[in-house]
VOGU-3710 file (C-alpha; in Angstrom, 3 decimals, decimal comma):
1> manvealtaa> 56,649/-50,047/45,543  53,888/-49,514/42,235  51,894/-48,235/44,792  53,782/-45,534/46,702  54,753/-43,845/43,198  50,789/-43,759/42,275  50,082/-42,376/45,471  52,736/-39,726/45,116  51,641/-39,275/42,238  48,342/-38,352/42,810
11> ndpllfrfvt> 49,184/-36,471/45,919  51,543/-33,927/44,052  48,609/-31,836/42,251  47,811/-31,114/46,110  51,196/-30,701/46,988  52,318/-27,923/43,857  48,791/-25,954/44,945  49,663/-25,782/48,864  53,519/-24,790/48,233  52,715/-22,480/46,060
21> slsrrqkeai> 50,014/-20,717/47,702  52,533/-20,084/50,411  53,084/-16,230/51,377  57,071/-15,577/51,831  56,108/-14,613/55,483  54,639/-18,157/56,104  57,584/-19,610/54,485  60,326/-17,295/56,860  58,214/-18,761/59,866  58,363/-22,582/58,932
31> flaldvavaa> 62,064/-22,153/57,898  62,468/-19,936/61,107  60,432/-22,873/63,327  62,433/-26,126/61,891  65,798/-24,239/62,613  64,300/-23,964/66,463  63,089/-27,570/66,054  67,202/-28,820/64,494  68,289/-26,535/67,282  66,767/-28,972/70,394
41> malglalaln> 67,346/-32,100/68,063  71,072/-31,241/67,996  71,266/-30,266/71,917  70,210/-33,363/72,800  72,015/-35,787/71,156  75,308/-33,516/72,087  74,075/-34,451/75,413  73,826/-37,933/74,306  76,989/-38,072/72,670  78,664/-36,827/75,796
51> gqtrldgatl> 80,613/-39,413/77,328  80,631/-36,876/80,025  77,338/-36,366/81,133  74,596/-38,795/82,479  71,716/-38,636/80,628  68,655/-39,049/83,137  65,947/-37,118/84,127  67,915/-34,163/86,517  70,042/-33,487/83,943  67,123/-32,697/81,186
61> lgvaplaatm> 65,741/-30,972/84,005  68,342/-28,925/84,456  69,631/-28,085/81,419  65,485/-27,099/79,996  66,283/-23,681/81,103  69,663/-23,443/79,351  68,047/-24,937/76,257  64,759/-22,951/76,019  67,224/-19,550/76,129  69,733/-21,124/73,603
71> lvvgavlswi> 66,296/-21,628/71,184  65,272/-17,903/71,729  68,839/-17,147/71,137  69,555/-19,180/68,277  65,813/-17,686/66,876  66,762/-14,397/67,236  70,470/-15,188/65,616  68,401/-16,669/62,747  66,174/-13,811/61,788  69,534/-11,552/62,042
81> vglpkiklna> 71,489/-12,892/60,315  68,262/-13,503/57,601  68,997/-17,466/57,022  65,457/-17,967/56,616  65,026/-15,357/53,606  67,779/-17,794/51,816  65,695/-18,659/49,440  66,224/-22,808/48,705  66,507/-22,871/45,403  69,266/-20,481/45,875
91> yetrgivlta> 71,026/-21,886/48,635  74,311/-23,795/48,292  77,776/-22,856/49,437  77,477/-19,402/50,516  74,237/-20,521/52,249  76,056/-23,069/54,200  78,758/-20,448/55,006  76,139/-18,654/56,973  74,454/-21,582/58,270  78,010/-22,320/59,799
101> vfslavgasg> 78,870/-19,115/61,098  74,894/-19,254/62,778  75,494/-22,630/64,112  79,059/-22,038/65,724  77,735/-18,111/66,977  74,820/-20,112/68,782  76,941/-22,866/70,182  79,003/-19,964/71,392  76,401/-18,351/73,032  74,833/-21,251/74,840
111> aaldmvagrp> 78,521/-21,610/76,082  78,744/-18,110/77,580  75,063/-18,410/79,201  76,111/-21,991/81,007  79,246/-20,345/82,671  77,414/-17,322/83,352  74,363/-19,230/84,982  76,997/-21,842/86,912  75,855/-24,338/85,641  78,593/-25,688/83,908
121> vpvevfvifs> 77,707/-28,171/81,103  80,957/-29,626/79,576  82,768/-27,907/77,078  82,642/-30,909/74,339  78,678/-30,758/74,459  78,264/-27,418/72,825  81,117/-27,922/70,141  79,731/-31,076/69,062  75,944/-29,096/69,434  77,363/-26,973/67,125
131> flflvfcagw> 78,572/-29,427/64,425  74,867/-31,556/64,568  73,511/-27,721/64,440  75,129/-27,091/60,902  74,658/-30,775/59,700  71,038/-30,291/60,312  70,135/-26,721/58,965  71,951/-27,088/56,159  70,527/-30,581/55,180  66,856/-29,728/55,876
141> rivlrqwlld> 67,304/-27,173/53,740  69,326/-29,125/50,848  66,683/-32,006/51,011  63,345/-29,880/51,321  64,816/-28,287/48,373  65,464/-31,414/46,126  61,840/-32,171/47,289  60,515/-28,462/46,473  62,288/-28,935/42,553  60,515/-32,468/42,415
151> iyrrghqhir> 56,826/-31,082/43,343  57,838/-28,220/41,192  58,594/-29,777/38,436  55,417/-32,260/38,583  54,188/-29,300/38,496  55,417/-27,922/35,403  55,823/-28,705/31,866  59,518/-28,867/32,092  62,109/-29,231/29,530  64,301/-32,648/29,706
161> lliygagrtg> 67,846/-32,327/28,489  70,688/-33,964/26,835  73,613/-32,075/27,589  76,556/-32,854/24,636  79,891/-32,240/26,392  81,019/-32,778/30,287  83,906/-30,270/30,114  84,135/-27,224/31,908  80,751/-25,484/30,003  78,565/-28,625/30,401
171> qqlvaalksd> 79,442/-28,607/34,237  78,457/-25,342/34,515  75,066/-25,348/32,804  74,142/-28,536/35,090  75,302/-26,616/38,198  73,165/-23,477/36,869  70,040/-25,457/35,938  70,417/-27,510/39,084  67,660/-24,874/40,798  65,776/-24,996/37,520
181> ydahpvafid> 61,977/-26,548/37,099  61,730/-25,460/33,604  64,510/-27,502/32,517  65,838/-31,080/33,789  69,204/-32,341/32,611  68,881/-35,961/32,664  72,397/-37,022/31,028  75,715/-35,862/29,281  76,826/-37,208/26,326  80,888/-37,054/25,356
191> dnptlqslrv> 83,219/-37,834/23,011  86,278/-38,461/25,661  85,987/-42,826/26,158  87,405/-42,301/29,863  84,497/-40,144/30,809  81,856/-42,274/29,598  81,711/-44,744/32,163  81,737/-41,794/35,027  79,340/-39,534/36,537  79,872/-35,993/36,394
201> sglpvyapsk> 77,842/-33,304/38,059  75,995/-35,778/39,160  74,844/-37,133/36,043  75,827/-40,168/34,115  78,167/-39,947/30,797  77,101/-41,359/27,535  78,731/-41,841/24,083  77,185/-40,179/21,119  75,946/-43,857/19,708  73,564/-44,339/22,489
211> ikslvtekqi> 71,985/-40,859/21,665  69,369/-42,587/19,754  68,279/-44,836/22,159  68,592/-42,304/25,094  66,239/-39,872/23,327  63,558/-42,141/23,473  63,972/-44,279/26,707  64,839/-40,987/28,826  62,127/-38,934/27,013  64,605/-36,335/25,673
221> drvilampsi> 62,917/-32,782/24,567  66,575/-30,633/23,499  70,251/-31,386/23,021  72,427/-29,067/24,254  76,045/-28,557/22,413  78,168/-27,175/25,275  81,294/-27,602/23,333  82,196/-23,847/22,857  86,011/-24,862/21,899  85,755/-26,531/18,686
231> sqpkqariah> 84,721/-24,947/15,351  81,577/-23,906/13,796  81,465/-25,840/11,516  82,467/-28,905/13,168  79,524/-27,834/15,827  77,004/-27,238/12,792  77,889/-30,929/12,014  77,019/-32,630/14,786  73,697/-30,399/14,970  72,754/-31,671/11,720
241> glrqigcevh> 73,415/-35,461/12,297  71,194/-34,999/16,013  68,699/-33,516/13,690  68,262/-36,199/11,067  67,560/-38,466/14,196  64,595/-36,187/15,394  66,223/-33,991/17,895  65,594/-30,359/18,754  69,883/-28,725/19,035  70,940/-25,812/20,658
251> alpsfaelvg> 74,348/-24,503/20,988  75,859/-22,979/24,077  78,538/-20,579/23,887  81,181/-20,362/27,179  80,084/-18,704/30,288  83,542/-16,858/29,824  82,334/-16,048/26,299  79,431/-14,498/27,800  81,064/-11,897/30,125  83,589/-10,855/28,055
261> kgelrkravp> 86,540/-12,830/29,225  88,830/-13,796/26,450  89,044/-13,744/22,994  86,125/-13,789/21,631  84,841/-16,043/18,571  84,581/-14,497/15,459  81,837/-13,080/14,291  79,752/-13,000/11,372  79,922/-10,113/9,218  76,442/-10,119/6,693
271> vsldellgrn> 77,467/-10,113/2,524  75,882/-6,709/1,264  73,023/-6,760/-1,532  75,866/-4,727/-3,614  78,215/-7,672/-3,204  75,821/-10,625/-4,193  74,952/-9,167/-6,742  77,818/-7,449/-8,489  76,592/-3,821/-8,996  74,041/-1,178/-7,195
281> rleselpgvs> 70,352/-2,597/-6,368  68,176/-0,700/-8,772  64,897/-0,551/-6,705  64,975/2,823/-6,400  65,887/3,658/-10,004  63,115/1,457/-11,486  59,981/3,945/-11,418  56,658/3,357/-10,334  53,733/1,574/-12,509  50,240/2,388/-10,571
291> haysgrrilv> 49,179/4,183/-13,539  49,264/0,408/-15,896  47,507/-1,466/-13,188  45,194/1,093/-11,286  41,440/0,035/-11,709  42,536/-3,094/-13,476  41,102/-6,719/-12,920  44,063/-8,309/-12,968  45,315/-12,578/-13,299  48,611/-13,937/-10,962
301> tgaggsigse> 49,639/-17,313/-12,290  51,990/-18,939/-9,866  51,091/-17,042/-7,394  52,147/-18,633/-4,864  55,974/-18,570/-5,642  58,809/-16,504/-5,516  57,709/-14,259/-8,466  54,102/-14,596/-8,234  53,843/-13,686/-4,725  56,020/-10,741/-5,077
311> lcrqliackp> 54,159/-9,870/-7,878  51,354/-9,678/-5,797  52,894/-7,709/-3,285  54,124/-4,851/-5,464  50,744/-4,557/-7,226  48,814/-4,081/-3,375  50,302/-0,460/-4,107  49,278/0,159/-7,186  45,321/0,448/-5,897  43,869/-2,765/-8,191
321> hcvvlldhse> 40,311/-3,330/-8,282  41,285/-6,922/-7,589  44,105/-10,139/-7,648  43,188/-13,423/-9,047  45,352/-15,528/-7,761  45,843/-19,497/-9,606  47,933/-21,742/-7,924  47,934/-25,833/-8,014  50,034/-25,655/-4,473  46,843/-25,704/-2,139
331> halysvekel> 49,965/-24,536/0,328  51,371/-21,904/-1,237  48,437/-20,656/-2,469  46,993/-20,439/1,243  50,290/-18,201/2,270  49,674/-15,931/0,201  46,376/-15,226/0,004  46,180/-14,803/3,828  49,294/-12,421/3,513  47,579/-10,142/1,247
341> reiapelhvl> 44,209/-10,229/2,984  46,436/-8,804/6,329  48,329/-6,532/4,489  45,485/-5,113/2,404  42,342/-6,079/3,898  40,490/-3,336/1,576  42,158/-5,261/-1,667  39,475/-7,650/-3,247  41,554/-11,341/-3,852  40,162/-14,140/-5,223
351> pvlgtvldde> 42,222/-17,605/-4,249  41,859/-20,274/-7,485  43,000/-23,363/-6,896  44,106/-24,963/-10,429  46,314/-25,209/-13,317  47,195/-23,318/-16,299  46,958/-26,689/-18,127  43,355/-26,843/-17,230  41,782/-24,988/-20,296  38,246/-24,572/-18,972
361> tvrrvireng> 39,164/-23,260/-15,682  41,025/-20,829/-16,678  38,616/-19,207/-19,426  35,976/-19,530/-16,779  38,567/-17,780/-14,061  39,120/-14,869/-17,210  35,451/-14,708/-18,242  33,756/-14,567/-14,668  36,059/-12,003/-13,308  36,598/-9,540/-16,488
371> idvilhaaay> 40,147/-9,986/-16,025  42,427/-6,860/-17,923  46,071/-8,172/-16,994  47,816/-11,340/-16,970  51,023/-11,682/-15,024  52,074/-15,589/-15,957  54,518/-16,865/-13,933  53,311/-19,982/-13,342  56,382/-22,234/-14,548  58,335/-25,484/-13,524
381> khvplvecna> 62,215/-23,849/-13,533  64,267/-26,615/-11,806  66,939/-27,087/-14,159  68,347/-30,605/-12,515  64,248/-31,849/-11,737  63,012/-30,845/-15,476  65,702/-32,376/-17,053  64,924/-35,865/-15,685  61,230/-34,976/-16,127  60,863/-33,633/-19,566
391> lpglknnvig> 57,445/-34,270/-20,473  56,039/-32,731/-18,112  58,155/-30,522/-17,787  57,343/-29,126/-21,394  53,936/-29,572/-20,622  53,632/-27,147/-18,204  55,662/-24,785/-19,164  55,244/-25,235/-23,458  51,246/-26,189/-23,316  50,422/-24,338/-20,194
401> triigeaard> 51,699/-20,885/-21,552  49,918/-21,490/-24,871  46,619/-22,575/-23,365  46,616/-19,304/-21,316  48,046/-17,525/-23,786  44,899/-18,403/-26,203  42,505/-18,029/-23,462  43,502/-14,188/-22,383  43,730/-13,262/-26,477  40,217/-14,899/-26,990
411> agverfilvs> 38,880/-13,192/-23,640  40,567/-9,697/-25,422  42,595/-9,344/-21,919  44,278/-6,207/-22,502  47,623/-7,200/-21,690  49,711/-10,527/-21,065  53,395/-10,248/-19,753  55,358/-13,743/-19,790  58,220/-14,344/-17,498  60,632/-16,015/-18,902
421> sdkavrptnv> 64,523/-16,720/-17,940  68,143/-16,006/-19,345  68,426/-19,818/-19,913  65,640/-19,403/-22,467  69,128/-18,078/-24,413  70,580/-20,813/-26,648  69,180/-23,105/-24,372  71,396/-26,261/-23,738  68,693/-28,159/-21,198  65,082/-28,944/-21,247
431> mgaskrlael> 64,024/-25,955/-18,929  65,907/-23,692/-20,399  64,302/-25,087/-23,939  60,945/-25,308/-22,723  61,069/-21,391/-21,988  62,294/-20,253/-25,263  59,473/-22,573/-26,865  57,054/-20,037/-24,413  58,422/-17,008/-25,430  57,825/-18,473/-29,115
441> viqdlatrst> 54,244/-18,934/-28,202  53,836/-15,614/-26,733  55,369/-13,905/-30,278  53,206/-15,871/-32,185  50,375/-15,084/-30,817  51,193/-11,288/-30,703  51,615/-11,120/-34,481  47,880/-12,699/-34,808  46,482/-10,570/-31,431  44,693/-7,235/-32,378
451> strfsmvrfg> 43,479/-6,680/-28,698  46,210/-7,860/-26,166  49,522/-6,683/-26,107  51,383/-9,755/-25,392  55,155/-9,328/-24,270  57,938/-11,230/-22,300  60,485/-10,273/-19,363  63,970/-12,180/-19,118  66,317/-12,159/-16,101  68,736/-14,158/-14,252
461> nvlgssgsvi> 68,914/-15,901/-11,190  66,798/-14,195/-8,572  68,000/-14,337/-4,735  66,000/-16,301/-2,391  63,778/-17,428/-4,690  63,412/-21,602/-4,443  66,208/-23,537/-5,919  68,484/-20,158/-5,717  71,816/-20,933/-5,283  72,155/-18,555/-2,112
471> plfeeqierg> 69,603/-20,217/0,316  71,559/-23,623/-0,541  74,801/-21,973/-0,192  73,006/-20,626/3,326  71,950/-24,561/4,546  75,504/-25,788/3,181  77,052/-23,321/5,436  74,560/-24,101/8,531  75,615/-27,715/8,250  78,779/-26,955/8,001
481> gpvtltdpnv> 80,218/-27,585/4,510  80,956/-28,585/2,609  80,064/-26,198/0,105  79,121/-27,506/-3,190  80,527/-25,483/-6,667  79,933/-27,457/-9,761  82,602/-25,478/-11,464  85,549/-22,938/-10,399  84,399/-20,977/-13,697  80,644/-20,805/-13,599
491> tryfmtisea> 79,346/-17,338/-13,325  75,385/-16,203/-13,000  73,495/-12,708/-13,725  71,636/-11,902/-10,413  68,672/-9,835/-9,127  66,424/-9,221/-5,975  63,195/-10,766/-5,652  61,505/-6,977/-5,787  63,484/-6,199/-9,157  62,051/-8,973/-11,048
501> arlvllagsf> 58,885/-8,299/-9,504  59,309/-4,171/-11,208  60,626/-5,072/-13,708  57,721/-7,739/-14,706  54,799/-4,492/-13,981  57,717/-2,053/-15,826  57,259/-4,412/-18,788  53,547/-4,652/-19,071  53,251/-0,612/-19,269  55,357/-0,533/-21,629
511> arggdvfvld> 54,629/-3,631/-24,279  53,341/-2,526/-27,434  53,165/-6,279/-28,436  55,625/-9,474/-28,835  58,405/-7,146/-26,846  61,289/-9,350/-25,276  62,211/-6,876/-22,003  65,645/-7,560/-20,449  67,110/-5,507/-17,827  71,038/-4,359/-17,922
521> mgkpvpiarl> 72,158/-6,439/-15,131  75,727/-5,319/-14,775  78,705/-7,936/-15,389  77,988/-11,640/-14,492  79,422/-12,916/-10,800  81,391/-15,741/-10,270  79,741/-18,157/-8,605  83,474/-19,455/-6,504  83,770/-15,681/-6,089  79,958/-15,472/-4,430
531> arqmiegagh> 80,287/-19,008/-2,415  83,754/-17,516/-0,395  82,478/-14,588/0,610  79,019/-16,229/1,991  81,494/-18,558/4,036  83,405/-15,277/4,931  80,816/-13,418/5,658  78,916/-16,562/8,066  82,433/-15,466/10,130  84,327/-18,817/8,710
541> tvkdaehpeg> 87,268/-19,793/6,827  87,529/-21,411/3,433  89,617/-24,719/3,785  91,440/-25,400/0,436  95,293/-26,809/-0,409  96,470/-23,374/0,714  94,786/-23,045/4,149  94,076/-26,559/5,548  92,755/-26,164/8,215  90,251/-24,151/7,421
551> dieirvtglr> 86,772/-24,407/8,624  84,543/-24,947/5,584  85,362/-26,534/2,142  84,233/-25,679/-1,580  83,981/-28,790/-3,480  83,572/-28,479/-7,075  81,290/-31,558/-8,172  81,309/-30,966/-12,133  78,521/-29,188/-13,987  74,970/-30,805/-14,275
561> pgeklheell> 73,202/-32,267/-16,995  72,302/-28,857/-19,544  73,891/-26,655/-17,290  75,886/-23,967/-18,627  79,318/-21,998/-17,620  78,072/-18,545/-18,214  74,165/-17,354/-18,805  73,307/-15,036/-21,294  70,471/-12,349/-21,544  70,472/-11,794/-25,441
571> isadmlttph> 69,704/-13,790/-28,673  71,213/-11,522/-31,113  73,123/-8,189/-30,217  70,069/-6,134/-31,655  68,820/-3,563/-28,982  65,926/-1,320/-28,747  65,862/1,318/-25,783  62,874/2,163/-23,407  61,657/4,856/-21,511  63,947/3,632/-18,773
581> pkilraqegy> 67,788/3,633/-19,272  68,203/0,224/-17,257  66,167/-1,478/-19,934  66,195/-2,895/-23,097  64,008/-4,432/-25,566  65,851/-6,912/-27,596  65,237/-7,676/-30,942  64,531/-11,157/-31,916  63,894/-14,089/-34,514  60,471/-16,061/-33,974
591> lseiematam> 58,850/-18,722/-35,877  56,138/-18,534/-38,503  52,799/-19,019/-37,696  52,766/-22,347/-39,611  56,315/-23,082/-37,981  54,657/-22,607/-34,686  51,486/-24,980/-35,484  53,640/-27,786/-36,655  56,055/-27,522/-33,593  53,224/-27,613/-31,145
601> kdlrraittl> 51,822/-30,098/-33,064  54,886/-32,434/-33,294  55,529/-31,364/-29,093  52,087/-32,660/-27,906  52,432/-35,650/-29,702  55,190/-36,425/-28,266  53,923/-35,648/-24,925  50,367/-37,836/-25,454  52,782/-40,930/-26,342  55,137/-40,597/-23,431
611> deplardvil> 57,901/-40,070/-26,334  60,838/-38,312/-24,388  63,474/-38,803/-27,172  60,671/-37,227/-29,835  59,766/-33,943/-27,550  63,805/-34,261/-27,390  64,307/-34,088/-31,216  61,111/-31,418/-31,186  62,814/-29,017/-28,838  66,053/-29,044/-30,254
621> rwveraedea> 64,644/-28,453/-33,850  62,660/-25,621/-33,443  64,332/-23,978/-31,137  67,573/-24,169/-33,486  64,841/-22,785/-36,070  63,998/-19,789/-34,395  67,517/-18,674/-33,350  68,640/-18,814/-37,127  65,328/-16,736/-38,028  66,668/-12,871/-38,691
631> hdpresasv> 63,189/-11,367/-39,720  61,555/-9,341/-37,650  58,780/-7,099/-38,818  59,080/-4,597/-35,703  62,670/-3,871/-36,025  62,354/-0,241/-36,912  59,757/0,631/-34,296  61,200/1,850/-30,894  58,980/2,110/-27,616
//
């Protein structure tokens, strides 16, 4: 048996090349010849099976002219009805019906010819012939079709499918794929125990618990969910479970839906950005900033991140002399450099794989490239992660800012802009405190710098950035829920990535030194409302006490360590105007030079000795001290 299989496998390429080399005319000639051959076989068997006819030489000789005539008539009728023109992979019920009509026509013509010739052959012979001819004509087509499908499948790369759902849609899918050599259904999966010991549409039915072993044993490439009647969230949960074991999963709508029969499933209605933001978008209201960056040599730290990469994209329109990209992530740096080179091949882009904590590298990059402007977007910003990794977070966000800020001042960089966060306002977590300390570092450098203008930009959550609540909700909805909410009353400010990047660039053009710029972002958005909007926008209903039959539940998990119910953008209420009505300059206290030096010394000692409690005490003490400060020598200045 093994030798036969090996020989078949070895001959498959030759058979495939032979079959695919035949023209349509050649195939039709072969089919016609096969019909004529089986007609002769059917007539001989009909004579043998008829008990009234002796099958000897004299009988055969007498029947020979009739048989020859029948074969000619059969060939002509076959060509007239188009039987050889039916493609094998399209030979189904209608083809069999046409074959039956053809067989009866040939049998009837034979009986008529026999009566005209005056050589009566029993009528039963022609009846038996008709049935045998039908069986032979249909049989060789079905066998040849299956054999050719096997040859094509061995000659092509085909996808092996496991179909989840042995109901009507699953059976229709198998029927549709029977004549397809690019996809091969292998088996069904169904939750119904009564089906799990049966064969449906020629395929075995297995329980869901067998999926993992079936994928390995039968070399499954893809699982098709053929259960359109169940809810989308349930389908999403099944798909998520299948992906967890390494399956590629696709969902199939019902065939009735595809042709518009019956009530279609509710379609998703995308939530507009204005609804998510709770206000109108400001891109069209924010002016251009080309004049401030044209011809400049610009360094962007954290260039591979959400904000950093968008800054690079918007800088292209400003036509800078060059853009230096600094990031510690190899993949992120490669991605942003590749994108910039594709959309702006004339722009000089220099990728630097490194970190802002490497003082020597930072100073060398600034010196060798003659940097004029630094946009400092590199930071650890995920609140829970920084909360449980306090020392690395403080080292990167505070010490890193100090290193690159001092390097900028010493090199005489024209402008330095720090990307900050609303979490720096009265912080309740390590990430927010680290960003507030970074702001204090920049404010301290601004008071003692004669050539570099230091400024900061503070804004809320950025839609679509890594760690943002929007991608998290989208992922949870795609999985079928639940959507997790830390508190039903929590609110946040939101802005788009393009708004955030434009604000950073504008701040650089407005800066006079030590400025804290904020964007008028309207009212904060309730996250519970946002979650409901996104669920309903995806075409689902919210499952709650009033609607227990809903699709997706909103589950309250409780505030995470250090998380606030409501974020703020300002420490004090004092604001100064800028040339743009939507951008304001905050007046906030800062530490003296001695206080800042002491804070940095204490923080460095805590990080060096890996003393996390000491580090938390340091940030608590000095951030509170800064909030208590009310003096600002520039409070009477306006931009």
